[in-house]
C-alpha positions as CSV (number, residue, x, y, z in Angstrom):
1,M,165.2,16.6,81.7
2,N,162.6,18.8,80.0
3,K,159.9,16.1,79.4
4,V,158.8,14.6,82.7
5,L,156.0,12.3,83.9
6,V,154.6,12.6,87.4
7,T,152.4,9.7,88.5
8,G,150.0,10.4,91.3
9,A,150.0,14.1,90.1
10,D,146.5,14.5,91.5
11,G,147.6,13.7,95.0
12,F,149.2,15.7,97.9
13,I,152.9,15.5,97.1
14,G,152.4,15.0,93.4
15,S,150.4,18.1,92.8
16,H,153.1,20.2,94.5
17,L,155.8,18.5,92.6
18,V,154.0,19.3,89.3
19,E,154.1,23.0,90.3
20,K,157.7,23.0,91.1
21,L,158.6,21.2,87.9
22,L,156.7,23.8,85.8
23,N,158.6,26.5,87.6
24,E,161.8,24.7,86.5
25,G,160.7,25.0,82.9
26,C,159.8,21.3,82.4
27,H,157.1,20.0,80.1
28,V,155.0,18.0,82.6
29,R,152.8,15.1,81.8
30,A,150.6,14.5,84.8
31,L,149.1,11.0,85.4
32,V,145.9,11.2,87.4
33,F,143.6,8.4,88.5
34,Y,140.6,8.1,86.1
35,N,137.2,8.6,87.6
36,S,133.8,9.3,86.1
37,F,133.7,12.8,87.7
38,N,136.6,13.9,85.5
39,S,138.4,15.0,88.6
40,W,142.0,15.8,88.5
41,G,142.3,15.8,92.3
42,W,144.4,18.6,93.8
43,L,145.3,19.8,90.2
44,D,141.8,21.1,89.9
45,T,142.6,23.7,92.7
46,L,145.5,25.2,90.7
47,S,145.1,28.2,88.5
48,A,144.3,27.9,84.8
49,E,147.7,29.4,84.1
50,I,149.2,26.3,85.6
51,T,146.8,23.7,84.4
52,N,146.8,24.9,80.9
53,N,150.5,24.0,80.7
54,I,150.1,20.4,82.0
55,E,149.5,17.5,79.8
56,V,147.0,15.5,81.8
57,Y,146.7,11.7,81.3
58,S,143.7,10.2,83.2
59,G,144.1,6.4,83.7
60,D,145.4,3.8,86.0
61,I,148.9,2.6,86.7
62,R,147.7,-0.9,87.1
63,D,147.0,-1.0,83.3
64,R,150.2,-1.7,81.5
65,G,149.0,-0.5,78.1
66,F,148.0,2.8,79.6
67,V,151.3,3.2,81.4
68,M,153.2,2.3,78.2
69,K,151.5,5.3,76.5
70,A,152.0,7.6,79.4
71,T,155.8,7.0,79.5
72,R,156.3,7.4,75.7
73,D,158.6,10.3,74.8
74,I,159.4,11.0,78.4
75,Q,162.9,11.6,79.7
76,C,162.3,11.4,83.5
77,V,159.6,9.6,85.5
78,F,158.7,10.7,89.1
79,H,156.6,7.8,90.2
80,L,154.5,8.8,93.2
81,A,151.2,7.1,92.5
82,A,150.3,4.6,95.4
83,L,147.8,3.7,98.0
84,V,149.2,5.2,101.1
85,S,146.9,4.8,104.1
86,I,148.2,2.2,106.6
87,P,144.8,1.6,108.3
88,F,143.1,0.9,105.1
89,S,145.9,-1.6,104.1
90,Y,144.6,-3.7,106.9
91,Q,141.2,-3.9,105.2
92,A,142.2,-4.1,101.6
93,P,145.7,-5.5,101.3
94,Q,145.1,-7.0,97.8
95,S,144.6,-3.4,96.4
96,Y,147.9,-2.4,97.8
97,V,149.7,-5.2,96.1
98,D,148.0,-4.5,92.8
99,T,148.6,-0.8,92.9
100,N,151.9,-0.4,94.7
101,I,153.7,-3.5,93.4
102,G,151.9,-4.1,90.1
103,G,151.8,-0.4,89.3
104,T,155.5,0.0,89.9
105,L,156.3,-3.0,87.8
106,N,154.3,-1.3,84.9
107,I,156.2,1.9,85.4
108,L,159.6,0.1,85.4
109,Q,158.9,-2.1,82.4
110,S,157.3,0.7,80.3
111,S,160.3,3.0,81.3
112,L,162.7,0.3,80.1
113,E,160.9,-0.3,76.8
114,N,160.5,3.4,76.1
115,E,164.2,4.2,77.0
116,V,163.4,6.7,79.8
117,E,166.6,8.3,81.0
118,R,165.8,8.6,84.7
119,V,163.2,6.9,87.0
120,L,162.6,8.1,90.5
121,V,160.5,5.6,92.5
122,T,158.9,6.9,95.7
123,S,159.4,4.7,98.7
124,T,158.5,5.5,102.4
125,S,160.2,5.4,105.8
126,E,157.6,2.9,106.8
127,V,159.6,0.2,105.0
128,Y,162.2,0.4,107.9
129,G,159.6,-0.4,110.6
130,T,160.4,0.7,114.1
131,A,163.9,2.1,114.4
132,K,166.6,-0.4,115.5
133,Y,169.1,2.5,115.6
134,V,168.8,6.2,115.1
135,P,169.3,8.2,113.0
136,M,168.2,5.7,110.4
137,D,170.4,5.5,107.3
138,E,169.7,3.7,104.1
139,N,171.3,0.6,105.4
140,H,168.8,0.2,108.1
141,P,167.1,-3.2,108.0
142,L,163.6,-3.4,106.3
143,Q,160.7,-4.7,108.3
144,A,157.1,-5.0,107.0
145,Q,154.9,-3.9,109.9
146,S,151.8,-3.4,107.7
147,P,150.5,-4.5,104.4
148,Y,151.2,-1.1,103.1
149,S,154.9,-1.2,104.1
150,A,155.2,-4.7,102.7
151,S,153.9,-3.5,99.3
152,K,156.3,-0.6,99.3
153,I,159.2,-3.0,100.2
154,G,158.2,-5.1,97.3
155,A,158.1,-2.1,94.9
156,D,161.5,-1.0,96.1
157,R,163.1,-4.4,95.5
158,L,161.5,-4.5,92.0
159,A,163.0,-1.1,91.3
160,E,166.5,-2.4,92.4
161,S,166.1,-5.5,90.3
162,Y,165.5,-3.4,87.2
163,Y,168.7,-1.5,87.7
164,R,170.8,-4.6,88.4
165,T,169.2,-6.7,85.7
166,F,168.4,-4.2,82.9
167,E,170.5,-1.3,83.9
168,L,167.4,1.0,84.1
169,P,168.6,4.2,85.7
170,V,166.4,4.0,88.9
171,T,166.7,5.9,92.1
172,I,164.6,5.0,95.2
173,V,163.6,8.1,97.0
174,R,162.5,7.5,100.6
175,P,160.7,10.4,102.2
176,F,160.0,10.3,105.8
177,N,156.7,11.9,107.0
178,T,155.8,14.7,104.6
179,Y,153.1,17.3,105.6
180,G,151.7,20.5,104.3
181,P,148.8,22.1,102.4
182,R,146.5,19.6,100.5
183,Q,147.3,16.6,102.7
184,S,144.4,14.4,103.4
185,A,142.8,14.0,106.9
186,R,144.1,10.4,107.2
187,A,147.5,11.9,108.1
188,I,148.2,13.0,111.7
189,I,148.9,16.7,111.2
190,P,145.6,17.5,109.3
191,T,143.8,15.2,111.8
192,I,144.9,17.4,114.6
193,I,144.5,20.8,112.8
194,T,141.0,20.1,111.5
195,Q,139.7,19.0,114.9
196,L,141.2,22.2,116.5
197,L,139.8,24.5,113.8
198,T,136.3,23.1,114.0
199,G,136.3,24.1,117.7
200,K,136.6,20.7,119.3
201,R,138.0,20.8,122.8
202,E,138.7,17.1,123.0
203,I,141.2,16.1,120.3
204,K,141.0,12.3,119.6
205,L,144.3,10.6,118.7
206,G,145.9,7.2,119.0
207,N,149.5,6.4,120.1
208,L,151.0,9.6,121.6
209,E,154.4,8.2,122.3
210,A,155.4,7.3,118.7
211,T,157.9,9.7,117.2
212,R,158.2,10.9,113.6
213,D,160.5,12.9,111.4
214,F,158.4,15.5,109.6
215,T,159.4,17.3,106.4
216,F,157.4,20.2,104.7
217,V,156.0,19.2,101.3
218,S,157.9,22.0,99.5
219,D,161.2,20.6,100.8
220,T,160.3,17.0,99.9
221,C,159.5,18.1,96.3
222,Q,162.7,20.1,96.1
223,G,164.5,16.9,97.2
224,F,163.0,14.9,94.3
225,I,164.2,17.6,91.8
226,D,167.7,17.8,93.3
227,I,168.1,14.0,93.2
228,S,166.9,14.0,89.5
229,H,169.6,16.5,88.6
230,C,172.3,14.3,90.2
231,L,173.6,11.3,88.2
232,E,175.4,10.0,91.2
233,T,172.0,9.1,92.7
234,V,171.3,6.5,90.0
235,S,171.0,3.0,91.6
236,E,170.8,4.5,95.1
237,E,168.2,4.5,97.9
238,I,168.0,7.9,99.4
239,N,166.3,9.3,102.5
240,L,164.6,12.6,102.6
241,G,163.9,13.8,106.1
242,N,164.3,16.7,108.4
243,G,166.7,14.9,110.8
244,Q,164.6,15.8,113.8
245,E,162.0,13.7,115.7
246,I,158.9,14.7,117.7
247,S,156.4,12.6,119.5
248,I,152.8,12.7,118.4
249,G,151.9,13.9,121.9
250,N,154.3,16.9,121.7
251,L,153.3,17.6,118.1
252,A,149.7,17.8,119.2
253,Q,150.6,20.1,122.1
254,M,152.4,22.4,119.8
255,L,149.3,22.7,117.5
256,I,147.1,23.1,120.5
257,E,149.2,26.0,121.7
258,I,149.1,27.7,118.2
259,I,145.4,27.2,117.6
260,N,143.4,26.6,120.8
261,P,145.3,26.4,124.1
262,S,142.1,25.2,126.0
263,A,141.9,21.9,124.0
264,V,142.9,18.5,125.5
265,I,144.0,15.2,124.1
266,I,141.8,12.1,124.3
267,Q,143.2,8.7,123.3
268,D,140.8,6.9,121.0
269,D,141.2,3.0,120.7
270,Q,140.2,2.8,117.2
271,R,143.1,5.1,116.2
272,F,145.7,2.7,117.5
273,R,147.5,0.3,115.1
274,P,147.6,-3.4,116.0
275,E,150.5,-3.8,118.6
276,K,153.0,-5.5,116.3
277,S,152.2,-3.2,113.5
278,E,152.9,0.1,115.3
279,V,156.1,1.9,114.3
280,D,157.3,3.5,117.4
281,R,160.2,5.6,116.2
282,L,161.4,7.1,112.8
283,L,164.3,9.5,112.5
284,A,166.1,10.1,109.2
285,D,169.8,10.1,108.6
286,T,170.1,12.5,105.6
287,N,173.8,12.6,105.1
288,K,173.6,10.7,101.9
289,V,171.3,13.0,100.1
290,Y,173.2,16.1,101.2
291,R,176.5,14.5,100.1
292,L,175.2,13.5,96.7
293,S,172.9,16.4,95.7
294,G,173.3,19.1,98.3
295,W,169.7,19.0,99.3
296,K,168.7,20.0,102.8
297,P,165.3,21.1,104.1
298,R,164.6,24.8,104.5
299,Y,161.4,24.8,106.6
300,S,161.4,24.5,110.4
301,L,158.6,22.4,111.8
302,R,157.0,25.5,113.4
303,D,157.1,27.5,110.1
304,G,155.7,24.5,108.1
305,L,152.9,24.0,110.6
306,E,151.8,27.6,110.6
307,T,151.7,27.6,106.8
308,T,149.7,24.4,106.9
309,I,147.3,25.8,109.5
310,E,146.6,28.9,107.3
311,W,145.9,26.8,104.3
312,I,143.5,24.4,106.1
313,K,141.7,27.4,107.5
314,T,140.6,28.5,104.1
315,N,139.9,24.9,102.9
316,L,138.3,23.4,106.0
317,S,135.0,22.5,104.2
318,R,137.1,19.9,102.3
319,Y,137.6,17.9,105.5
320,K,135.3,15.7,107.5
321,A,136.8,16.7,110.9
322,D,133.9,14.9,112.8
323,K,134.9,11.4,111.3
324,Y,137.9,9.2,111.7
325,N,139.5,9.1,108.3
326,I,141.5,6.0,107.4
C-alpha cells in the first residue's frame, strides 16, 4: 500500500500516523482541515524533511467533491478526521452528525467509486458506553451515552453497510483512550499535566472513579499500520487498547508523584458529564487484534506518561492551563 490517504492528518493521532507511514516508505497524502491561516495543525511542527515529502490537501471531509479528489489514485485510506470532544458534543450535536457521519459517508462513497483497496475507519471505545462486562471485546453491546458516541456508532454502521452492500474492503479500528505528545488539553492526561507544570497546587478534575484503558500514541499508530497489512482484518471491528485499566483518581496521583508531590486534587462540578452520559468503565479485550495481526502495545503507562510530560514541558505555551478546555 504505497499510496495512502490520512484524513485528520493535522490532528493528534493523525500527525503521528503520517510520520510512521513515511518511515514505512509510503507516499502520504494528508488531508487537513482548511482554514484561512493556512495552518496544517500539528504537521506544522514537523521538520521540513518530513513535510516536504507529504502531499497536503486542505479541505473539508463534509464536502463530497473535495473528498472525491482526495481519494483519487489512493490505495489505502486511514480515516481519522472527526470531531472528538464529548463535552462540546453536548453543545453542538449537529456538527458531530455532519462531520462524523456525513464525512465518513463521503469517505466510503468516494473510496468505492475510486476503487480504493483498503479503508480503515476510526471508531472509539466510547461507542460501547459503560462496560457491561470486562474486558470488553468487539461483541460488547453499543450504547450511545453522548452525541459524540452516537455519531461514531452511526459512522461505524455506515462502514459496515458499505462492506456488506458494496464489498468495500473496510475495517473498523476502535482505539481505546490514546494519549501522548500533541494531544489537546481537552483530554484528561494533558489536563492534569499542564495544571501541574504551571505550578498549580490544586488540580481541578471531574469524576475520579471512572476507569480508562490508556494506549500510547505510537502504539495506536502501529496498530493501524499492522491492521492495514493484514487482509484477514477486512470487514472486522478491531479494538486497540493496552488491556489495563486505571481510575482517573489513581492516574492523577501517579502524575502528581512524578511532577509535584505537594499538589492535591479538587473536584470541579463543571468537569462532570451528565449523570446518564458518564462512561464509568472501559477496559479493552485485544485478543482479536493480536490473533489477526500480531499487534500488541510496547509502552507501559509509566513510560508513556514520562515521554508525554517531557514533550509538554517544552510545548507548555501551546496550552491554556488556566482554562477548562472542552
